[in-house]
N, C-alpha and C positions, 0 to 999 in steps of 0.2 A: 707544551702541557695544556691539557684542556682547561677551560674556565671553571669547571666544577668537578670536584672529586669527592668521594665518600670515604671518610676515614673514621675509625672508632677509638683511636688512642693517640697519644702524643708520639709514641714510637712510629706508628704508621705515617703520621704527618712528617716526621723528620726523615723518613725514607724517601719522600717525594723530592725530586730534584728538577732542575731545569735542563733541557736539552738544547745545546748550541748547535746550529747548522752553519758551517763555514762555506765560503764561496767555492772551495774545491769539492764540495759535496760530502765531506767528512762530518761526523757528528761526535759530540762528547757530552757526557752528563756531568753537571756541576751540582754540588750540594747547595741547599738553600737554608738560610737562617730564618725560620718562620717566627712571626710575632703572634704567638698563640695564647697570650695572657687572657684574652677575653672569652676563651672557650670553656664551657662547663662540661667536662667530659662525661659526667654522670647524667646530663640532661640532653636528650636528643633534640636536634634542631638544625637550622641552617645558619652557618656562621661565615662571615667574611674575614679572611686571613690574608695578611700581606707578608712579604718576605724579601730578603735581600740575598742575591747570589753570593756565595762564599768563594771568592777567587783571589788569587795572588795579584798584587799590583807591583809592577816593575817600573821604576822611574827612569827616565832617560835624562842624561847619559848615565850608564851604569857606573862609570868611574870617571873621575876628572883627570885631566892632563894625560890622557892615553890616546893612542891612535884610534881612528874610526875605520872599520867597526871594532867594537870591543869584544874580545873573546876571553872566556874564562873556562878553566878546567873544572869539571864537576867531580 
């Protein structure tokens, strides 16, 4: 994602995501939870916004007292 983007609404900001590049060359977009509380949408200007990538966290081990590796049916 570029360091600077121009958006004019909360909706446009929420549509911006982070693009992950994996070592095998594949990419995936992840949504970002933006901290936009300091933006006055009715006043043009330059604002600095931070955010946190919204991603699932899977703790290891997935299950206790099971063989390794753990397999689960989805």
